[in-house]
C-alpha angles and dihedrals in degrees: 000000000000121000128224129188126203140151098242127017113207121195110202131042099208120116095287096049093045094047093047089050091048092050090051093045091053087058093050095255117146115234140180118204126195130183120193094213120076108244095237094055097048118109103283096210138359127058120094117010115159128079118189125212098266090050089054090053090052092046088050089059088058093048097243102102097089093055090047091053091051091055106037140058116265112214134186100168141080134173139178126222129195123181093338096313133102115242127191134220094031140091112014094334092123093057101086093046093050096059095089133134090034131091088218091075095162142061123242125222116202129145116249094245090064096042090050090050089055094046091048094051092050091047092050091049095047096043103029084226135120126225111248108227123193095033121117132186112253099179143323139207132204111220141140110225121199094226096058145015096248120123103180130049116193124191113206127186129208110236113242107007098050095232110156136205132190110221118202124168141192125215109167106270100352143014138212144216117204120202108207093147103122138253093321091049114180090198092055092046094047090048090054094236110154125216115236121210142050146293119232133210090234120118124185134193124217124185126185109197149137102262142172124212140163091222107130116258092358094134098057106019112109096221135355125195111206115198106217126181092214105028104044120233101341120215123218116178134170111234133185123300114357097331136110129186123225121187135179140172125253092234120194088268092055094043088055090047092052106033092162095048132272127278127217093257091049091047090052091050091050090049088056090050093047096064097048135164079042122070125241129194118190109207101173133005114212097176141346138180141185107201140172122233125239124180111201141136128201115257088232134014092201129038132180089358094273103060118080133177127206139172120000090351086069102035138012130191143138126298091234097118095024093248103139103085093029091056090046090054089054089050094050096047093045092050102040099063094042094050093042094051092045092053091049091052096245093131125062099212139027090250092096093059091040088059089069090072095037091053104036101040094060088048089053091048090053090049091052092050090053092044093055090061095038096051091047092051094046089049090049092240096155096180095051095046091054097232113186112259137195131211115287116278119249109283092019126126112293111264094359109134117217117228112240094193123050122232089246091056090047091051091053091050093049090050094046094046090055101030099120091051091044093056092042099242090105097048105119143169108211119205111276138171111277095023111095095177095088128041131175106268124245093203137039123013105259104118117240112253095033129107114285106238122244123230140174117257138172128226127214115285114005110055096217110138117256125195122231089230088058088056088053091053094049092079094059133260117302097026129122120240120225108193120194107204099200096180111193107352091215087073102030104038096106094046091049091053092051092046093050092051093049095044095053098039115123091267096025123130096254091051096045096043101032090126094062105029130088108193126200136171123215124192130183111245130008133288137175094247149329097286094052089057102039108013083242140033122314119249089257140330109347125231130177121236088193098184098025094249095135092048089050092050090056094038092239116152122227091232097052109029121191147219112245123192117204122190122232090259093057095258119136108247104178144335133201142170119274091256094049100079089132089065091052090049090051089051093055093039087062092074113002124101 
């Protein structure tokens, strides 16, 4: 058997595995990705389709967002239909209005085949590696052998011909195996990590097809929720190219109608029925599925230090609120920078990598709790969704309570109540004992552990707008951003001079942590250069917050300024006053080598 060495072995070449590999490759970390399915026999289309605004921000960090936008359908609209009439305040109506305080004020629809193609191409370019299809993990052992520095041995088997390889890898002092291999994860099963949660009786149908309909706005509307008495809350979504997706629930009526399961032709006919009184003509089916819904989360996202789970390997749920791939993107971008920095020796303890599990598992648990309600409402399971009920009407069945709120109304409420979390802008990691990566701020009002807001800036010279998130990216993937909000230099000039001297002293923070810090200075207004503003150089590269919008987003006054620390995943880690550099140093000293 041949032997291969690599820094990180990734099992699974779906979106999460590819994005994690890409994030590591951008940091110079060697990876080896296998996928048990041969590429040509994978589902050609279908699967995940919708990226929300926070996911697009995270994909932008990895450099893939532009290609995604060229391939998919950008949508900013949603509507709900009931019995041929438009209704408001239901379905996904709240989605467009919720995409605020981000320049990605849209959602993107693109089938997983095309997103995977983009992720794979970027991974191959960044890593100079291919993805190895048709190879599955047979077993692995964790052991420290005296003759080498390897900790994990993985045996992979080529599907079909039985050829085997032993994969061993070296990554400085430790090495890692990532299971991103889906709901039936072999890595999770071999690691003995149980899934906690339940199966449901719900079954849903999804069809991706070229279709014609006389439903108003169907060709250009981003998403339409159709309230059907027999098919649950029906999904209509515009996808890439000439394709739409229609989805409906196998309600008790439909399950009774098709006791032996539903065929493609029958599913198409039910799709036609589900949009009535509108007409629907299905010209070409690209993909369809009839799947059952499980709602489970792995008992642990990290085991024995070296084994990590991400994506569907760590959590499974319905597609009701389009959370699967979006949640996986959060997993991948949370894990990649922590693992990359750990491998490079940037962090002094294993607590940074351990925070992946302590941050992402609670987020997955919250998702599952929401999904239990959402899937029940979409399936019109009134009892499970907990819809308010009144006493039975006169002449009604004895003791049978009458729902006062419909499942469709309940679905809208569930979606609205959790909308910021659903679209990712509200995903947060509050400060907690044992996690040094977020600390209650001493300046501004953006809570630690929440998304760092974006804003429009200008740079010296050409007055073309520049986004703050572009400034974050300029330092390279995996680096921390230290933003000096200098406010109005008339008030902050002396503090800036003192801060600059302390930062760049021989043992100053900027000198000690130059390898992991990207420093920037923001002032309110516009000047000809550093010296005009500060009677000396700025702390770092200078950008103009011409109207003070960035300062306002972070609640930093022009008279006081602030130091803001942003994690590599765009999460606010800490903030302090300009004269509180010692507090910033203490923050980094809590986890940096």
